[in-house]
N, C-alpha and C positions, 0 to 999 in steps of 0.2 A: 507512475500514477500516484496521486496524492489525495489523501482524505483528511478532513479536519472534523473532529468530534465536538458536539455541543457539550457533552458531559465528560469532564476529564477523568472521572472515576471509571470510565469504560475503556480508557486508553490501553492499559496493560492487557486486558482481555481481548481487545480488538487486535492488538499487535500479535498476540499468540495465535488467534484464529486466522488472521491473514497470512502469517508465516507458515501455517500448516497447509495452505492451498498448494496443490502440486505444481501449479504454473508460476509460483512466486519463488524467486531465488533468494531474496533478502528483504528485510523490512527495517527501515530506519525510523526512530521515534524521537519526536520533539515534545517533551513534557510541557515546555513553556507555553506553546500555542496549541497543544492538543492535536498535533498533526502526525500522521504516519505517511511515509513514502515507501511504496512497495516497488521493488525492481523485479521485472519478469525474468524467467528463465529464457534462454536464447530462443527467439522466434515465437514466444508465447504471448497471447493476448490475455490480460488479467482484469481489465475493467469490468466486463460482465460478471465474472466470478466474484470479484470483490463487492460489487453492487448487490448481488444476490445474497452474499454472506451477511452484509450489513443489514439487509432487510430481514433475513431469517433470524439473526441474533438480536435484533432490536436496537442496534447501534444508532443513536441519533446523530446524523451528520449535518454539519454546517456547509460542507463543501466536499465534492468528489469530482476530480478531473484528471485527465490524461495530460502528463507533461511531455513536452518535446524532449528529445535526447539530452541527457546531462553529460557533462564532460567525462565523468568517471565511467559512465556506460559506454561512451564512444571509445575510450581508451581500452576498456576490457574487450570490446568487440574487435578492435584492431589488433590487439596483442594475443588473442586466443587463436 
């Protein structure tokens, strides 16, 4: 799941908040384009929780979407 923030000064706070969600295994951050990529724990659905968190925390989003499986996720699933 990927989200892009309108305000780059919210990026670190958003990363911390998203990483604290129980259903999130890992969060990758790209400061260059203000994007966070959140990886779910096995079998978890994170889009509703991240969307609700963004609204509750007042994070201004340019984009929020679910990505299809990435190669590293597929590898982790196969090797676990």
